[in-house]
N, C-alpha and C positions, 0 to 999 in steps of 0.2 A: 364424289366419286364412290360408285356403286359397282357391284359383282352383279353379273348378269347369267353368266353361266361357270360351273365348274366342272370339267374334266375328266374322268381318272381312267386308266386302264392299266391292268395288273395290280394292284395293289391291294394286299389281305383277302379279302370277302370278295371285294369288286374286280371283277375280268373285265369288265368297259363299261360304262355308266356316263351319262351325261346330267346332271344336278344343274336343273333351271332354281334361277335364284329371286325372290321377290322382295319386298320389304320385309314380310315375316314369311317365311319359310318353313316349309315342315317336311319332315321327313319320316314315313310311316312305312308300315309292315310288321313282319311276324319278326319273332325273336332271333337272333344269331343270323340275320339275312345282310347285312354288310352298314345300317343306318350311322354305327359307331365308328366303321370304319372309313366311311364318308367325314366325318370328324376328323378323326385321327388325319385324314390326307388334307385336309384344308390346314390343319393347324401346321404340317411337315414344311407343306408347299410356302406358309407365309417366316417361318424359322429360317435359320442357317444350316439347317444339317445340310452335311456332304454326303452321307453314306447312307444306305438305308439296312437294316438287318434281315437276317435271310429269311426271318419267319415275315417278312414285311411284303414279299413276292408272289403273286398268288400261287395256289396251290389246289389239287384236286382233292377227294376227300379222302385218298388212300396216302397222301402226304406227299404228291410229286409234284414240282413244282414245274410250272407249264410256260413260266416268262420268264425275261435274261433283262428285261427293264421294265419301270415305272414310270408311267408318263402322267403326268398333270399337266392342265391347261386351264387357265382361265381368261374370260373375257372382263375386262373392266370399261364401265360406261358412266359419261357425264361427268368427264374430269372438266377442272375449272377454266378459263378462257386463256388463267397464267400460265397453266401447265405446259404450253409451249414455249415457255420462256425457261422450264426447270431444266436443270443440267442433265446430260444424257437421253431427252426424250425429245429433241428435234428429229423427225422425220420417221417416227416410232407410232406418233399421235393419228390417228386415222379418223377421217370424217365419216360417219356412217347415218342412216334414218335409224329413230330408237321410237317407236311409238309414235311415229308419225312427225318426229322433230327431230332436226340435227344434234348429234353427238359426237363430242369426241372422245374416241376409244383408244385403250391397248390391248393388245393379245399379248401374253405372259406365259409363257412354259418351263417345265423343269424337268428332265429327264436323269432317271437314276438306274444305273446299272450295275450289274451285280459285280462287273468287275473294275470298275471305276469311281470317280467322283462324279457328283452331279452335272448336268449340262444344262445352262441357262439360255434361255435363248426369247427373242422380242420377236414381232410382226414389224420391219421396216421398209422402207422407200430406199430406191436407189437415193445417193447422194452424194454431189461433186463439191470440192472446194469453189468458193466463189474465185475468178480469175484472177479479183484484187487480193487475194492471198496467196494464191499459187506457188509465187516466187517467195514467199519468208521460209527460213531455216532456222533462224532462232527468237528467242521471245523480245528482243527487242525489235526486229523485224513487224511483228504482229500489231505490236504497239504502235509501231511506226503507221504502219497499214490503216490503223483507226480501232483497234480491239482496247480497252480500258485496261491500265495497267494494272489496276485490281483483281482483276477478271485473269490475268495472265500469272498473278504472283498466287494466285489461288490455286490452278491448276498446276503449276510448274514450281517443281523448289529448284531453284539456281542462284549461284552468287554472280556468277557471271551474263547478263543477257544478253552479251554480245554471240554466245559459242551456242554453235547450232543446236537443236533440239536430238538427243539422242535417238536410235532407233527406236529401241526398246520404252519411250515415253512417247510416241508419236501416237498411240493410240488414246494418250489422253486429250490432242485434239478433237476427239469425239465432244468432249463436254463444253467447247466452246461453238453455241451453237449459230453464231454469228457471221463463222466463217463458213458456212453451208449452203449451199443450194441444195433442195429436195425436189423430185420429180414424183408426184403422190398420185401415180398409178402401180397398180398392183404389186402392191406391200408383200415380201417373201418373211419366212424366217432367217433368223443369222445371229448367231450368238452375238452373245454379251462381250464387247471386247474386254479387255483387264479395266479394272478401275471404275465400270459401269455401274456394274452390281449393287454398288452400297447408296450411291446415287438414285437406281431405282426404288430397290426395298423400302427407305425411308419415305416414300411418295405414298407405298401401297398404304393399305389399312393395315391396323393392327388387328391380331385374331387371341379371343381369350375364350377359354373351355370352361365349360363349368361342369362336370362330371356327377356319373349316375353312382360310380361307385363310392363305398364308405373306406376310405383307408384314410390312416391319420395324416401320409404325408398330404393327401390331396386336401388335406384341412388345413393343414400348421406348418408342415413341412417349408423349406426355403424354396420348392416350385408348388407350394400349394395355391390353392384358387383364391384362398383369401389375400396371401401375400401376394401373389400375382396382381390381384385386383387393387392393393395397395401402393402397389410400384405403379403400375398405369397412372392413378392420379398423381403420384409423387414426380412421375415425367411430364404430366403435364403441365403441373404448375413449376415447374423447373426452366420449363420452356418459356415461360414468359416471365419470368423471377428475373430484375431486378441484381440480386444478391448472385445469383447465377454468373450472370456476367459479370459480374466483379471477381466470384472464383475464378474464372479461368483466367481474368486478364493477371491476378497473384500470380496463380496457377505459371504463366509465362513468363514473369518476373523472375521468379523462382527459378526457371529453367533456363533463363539466362545466366542466372548467378551459379547454376550447377555447370555450364558449357567448359570442357575440359580446355577449350582452344584460347579462351579466356586468360590472360596472368594475371591479369589485375584484379581478378577475384579468388578468395580461397582456394575453391576447386580445381579451379585450372592451374595455381601453384602448387597443388600436391600432386597434380599427376604431371607436373613437369619434375619436380622433384625427385617422384619415385623413378619415373623414367631414369633420370641422371644417375641412381643408384643401380638400376638393372643395368644401363648402358656401362658402368663402371666393371661390371662383371661377363657381362654378355654383350657384345658390343654393336649386334646388329639386334638387339631386341628390345621389344619396347609394347607396354601396357594400353590399350585403347578403352576408355570406359565412356560411354553414352548414359547419357543419365535419360531414364523413359518415364516420364509421370503422367502420361497420358492426357486427357485433359475433364474438366468437369464432368462430362455427360458420364464417366466411368464411374462416377459416385453414386454408388447404388445401397441404399438402405435396408436393413431389416427392420421388421416391426416384430413390437410382443403385443398379442391380439389376444383381449380376453373379451369372453361376452358374458350378459348376466339375466335371468330369469327372475328366479326368486333368490339365486344365491348370484354370483361373481365367479366365473373357472375357465379354464381354455376352453376352447372352441370345442375339443373331444369331448367334452363331458357334457356338450349341449344336444339337443336331438338336431339329425341331419336335415328335415326341412327348416327350422331357425336358421341352420348358418348357411343353405341353398337362400333361401329369403334375403339374410344378410348379404351377401357378394351382390344381387341381383339389387338390393336398394341401393349399394353404393355403383352399381354401374349407371342404374337410374339418376344418382344425384350427379357423377360425371356427364352424362349428356345435359343437364341442367347447364352445369358447369361451362361444359364446350359451346353451350349454347348461346351463353351472356358473353363469353370471349368472342364468337364471330361476331355478335351483335356489336360489340365494341372494335372490331375491324382483324382480330388476331384468329386466325386459321391452325387449326391442330388436327393430326390424323384422324381418320375414320376408324372408327372399332367394328369388328364383326366377331358377334359373340353367338358363341357354337354352348348350348344349352343342354343337356343328354335327359329326356323324360323330365321337363320340370313339375310334371301331377306328382311324382316320386314323393314319398314322405309325408305328404299333404294333406289335411283335411279335406273333406269335399269342397267346404265353403272356402277355406284358404285357396285351396285349386282354382276355384273360381276369378278369387281376387289376382291370382297368379297373372291369370289369364289376360284378365284387364291390363296388367300391368307390363306385359310382354308385347301385347299391342298398341301402348302408350308409346314404350321404345321401339318399338317397329317405324312409327310416325317420324321419329325424330330423324334430323337433316344430316346425321353425324355417325348413327350407330345404327347396324342392322342385324338380323337374330335370325338364327336356324337352329330348330328344333327338333329334335327328336323324339316321338312320342308314340303310344300303345292307345292314348285316348282321344275318343271323337270328341269328349269335352273342351279339351284344350284349343280345339281349333273352334271360331265362329264366323262362318260361311256370310253372316249376316252383316256384318262391321261395316258399317256406314258405305253400304254397296252402291247407294244412291250418289256420294260423292266422286266426281270425276278427280276431285286432285288426290283423293285421298290413295296412301298408296298402297300397291297391289300386293296380292298374297299368292303363294304358289303351294302346292303340294307334290313332293315327289314320293310315290308308292313304289317299294320295293318288291319285286316276288323273284320267287325262285322258279328256274324253268330248264329244262334242258336243252343244252345245245350239240346239236351232234358236230358242229364242227370241232367244235372243244372235246367233247367226248365226256360231258361231264354238268350235272346240274350249274348254274352260274344266277349271279342275282343280276337282275333288269330293273333299271329306275324307269317310270311312267312317268311324266310331272303332267301335274293339271294344274292350270290357271285361272283358279276361280274367278279371279276379277273381269279377265280377260271375255268369258264366257260369260257372265253376267251381261256384262255392257255389248254384249253381241245381238242379244235379242230385241223384241220390239217393245214399244212403251207398256204394252196391256201385257204383254208375257212377263216383263219385269214385275207387273204388281204382284201375280200371282205366285211366282219365285220369292220374291221378297216376302212372302206371306208366309208361304212353306218357312223358309230360312228362320223368321222369326220366331215362329210357334212353337217348330220342333228344332230344341237345342244340342239334338243330338244327329242333325242329319249328315253329320260328318261323318255317319258309320259307313257310308256306301262306298267310301276311297278304303275302307278295312277288310271288303270281303270281295270274292268271286263273281258274286250274282245279283243283282237288285231286283226284287219283286218290287211294283208298286201296283198298291191297290188303292181303289178308289174313297173306300170310305171305311169307319166303323165296322160294320157287319162283315165284311169281307176281310180285314186286319183279325177279327177274333175266329172267323173260320177258318183263315190260315196257322192264326198260333194253336189252335185247340187242335189243327188237323197235326200239325207237327207234335204236337205233345204225343200222338198217338202212333207215330213213326215206329218202327224196329230200333232196337237201340244205335246199331251201327248208322242205320240212315239219320236218324235221328241226331246223332254225333256228326255228321258231313252236313246235316245242313244249318246246323247250331254255329258250324266250326265258317262255312262256306257263302250261307245264304246273308241277304238283310231285307226286312220288310219297311217299306215306307208307306207313309198315309197321305195320301196326296189332298184329302177333304173336299172332292170334289172334280168331276171331269173335264171344266175349263181348265185345273189347276195340272192336271195327268200332261196335257200338251205342252205344256211351257216347262215344266218340269222334266219332261222326257226332251229338248231341244237343251235344254241347259245343261243335262248330264252327257248328251250325244255331243255335243259343242268341246267336249272335253274327253271324246272317244270313250264312254261309256254307255251301253247300250241295256238299258234296263227290261226287264217282262213285265206286261201290264195285264191286272183283271180288273175287269170293270161290267157293267151291265149294260146289256142292249138299249133297256128300257122303249116305252113304247109311245111317252110324252114326246112332242116336235121338239119343246126345250130342252130337252137331254139327248134325244136321238141326234141331233144337229152337231152335237160332237164324236161322233163314233168315227166318221171318215178322217176328222183331221187331226185322231190320236194314230190311224193306222198311217197316217203321212207322215205324223211325224217320227214313227216309228220305221216307216220304209219297207215294213215284211209283216206280212201275218203271223210268221211262227213267235214273233214275239210280243205277241197279245193271246189273253184268253177271254175273249167275250161273252158272258154268261147271256143265252137265251131269253130275253126279258128282265128276269131279275135273279140275282141270289137265292130267293123264298123258291123260287119256280124249280130252279137245281136243286134245293134239299127238299122239295115236294112238301111244304107246309106252306099253308095261309099267308099272302105278306100283311103285315097288319100297318094299322095307320100310326101309330105313336111306337114310341120304343124299342125300334128298329133292334137297333145291337144287343139290348138286354133279350129280347125274344127269340135273335138267334143263338145266344149262349145257352137259353133254358132249353131251345129244341136240341142243340147240340149236345148239351149234358145228358138225354135220355141216350145217347150212343154207349157204348161198354167202352173200355178204356185201351185194346187193343188194337191195332190196326185193320185186322179184319172185319169190325164192328160200323165201319165205316161206310154210308152208303155206295151201293158198288159206282153209281155214275158221278158222283163226283172223285172216289178216289180212283177211277179210271183217268178225270181229266189231271186230277194231281199228278199222277204216276206218267202219263205221255205226254202233257203240255207243260206244265207248271215246272217241274222239278225233275226232269226227266235224265238227268245225270246220276241220281242216286237209285236208278234203277235201271240204268244202262240203256234206255228206251232213248231213242231219236225221235224229232218233230221231223215230220213230213214238209218240205220246202213248199209253200204255196197253199198247202192246205189250210181251210179256215176253222179256225180254232173254238168253236162254239159246243153247248151242248149237246145241239142237236147232231154234230157229225160224231157221238159217241154213243157205240152201238149198247 
């Protein structure tokens, strides 16, 4: 079972967002824009939370609450075939085409209002009771009609099977899938009947968050990350343990010994004697005692955890990077454990890990190793990972992109935009399915893009900015960076904040890179030479065709050297460009007029409040 998307409306920083999920999912964006709110929403969704606090409802910047309810919705895909036999799932599994293949899906939604408790819903098909069972009234009737006695006893608690099932118990019939006929047309949202929620929730993935904050309780408290992870491992081991089954068996025996209705046992004798004494004084008064032992699943251990580097200490005295890495190592072990059990025919619940800023507290080399481990975990069959990050180095766009069976990765970029309907700035999520964008390219285009992704380990920076400028090669990159260094302070800050420069390393690569980015709704600006050699000129029109509009391109007439007015060297072109640029002054006014006008008018007009004229040819000949 995989999470395909998670929809949020009205929660904390998020007015409305649909977050697409891959096997490796990244949430990126500026600080305080809602990435952590997404992880908290997912954690809330998978928990038993009944009510939200007032602070969880979306507010404007002036602290005015705009919503009266919070909606969280998820779609799960790739449910196993046996899911149709799970209790409470009949009529709720919808077959859909996902990625070109049929998939069993479910839709699940929770709505939290400011006035009441959570409302749970699932998309359901209409169901009717099969005519074979339409006249059944009592448990015995259903058994006589063909339902196994064990199934009836598991659903209903009764001493006399001949009595009609009470009205308040009727909704439990939903759990007996054998009695229903389903009309698999037009599924609609429907409230979950009582008793169904537990059967649904135990089949959904578990969620574990590795937080970024450094607080003692987040580390070693009862609800801390290390304790949570150890309890996850404990539950996985417990579920397949023979001793767990024996523990439940002996709990049941103990419960029978403590039955107040059995006067052959000491506890029953005690209750009857007490009631005899009470009845001697107050004839109509009795005491009723019920022993509540729970079951073996309620056994929850706590763990005394220490760590050591050069000395053995409590986790709070260790470095945060070491602690978070330890939690991740436990997760990796769990995945190996689950996979071994899966191969042995034992199925355990999937796990979704929310990892806040995995690069935090780590040395660059350790961060690189952490990135590899994240992708290893994302390729597993039972665990998926959602990371928030501010670092493009944590995202590897080149990871096995030629492997069609390799799990996909999705980036969700959060941006702050003013919404006139809401009347304030809100966070919006823009998803980038990097895997699908690559697979949509032609074979030769894939090779060029793969080349760029492999050689530029920082290429994911294109998702962390507002504008992307693709340059043909080293000479154009040097020119652009040196120009930015001479910008006035305010314009320079804006450029460094909003723009990213990507070096294509050749004209043919520009075309493929543009198509790759545009497949993810990113339109870059391109700077390249017009050239005079036929082998280079032939790429000019295809570059324009890939951009679809001249306003996204600045084509230098002939070569960059012509624009800067110095002879084109036969070798060491980047160095010669740097040498020539070094003769300029350090201020903006020292830049040659022709190039300065091109930069202000076409390349970065937003910095100067210029607008590019649509359809106008962007090259140095058009500059007066």
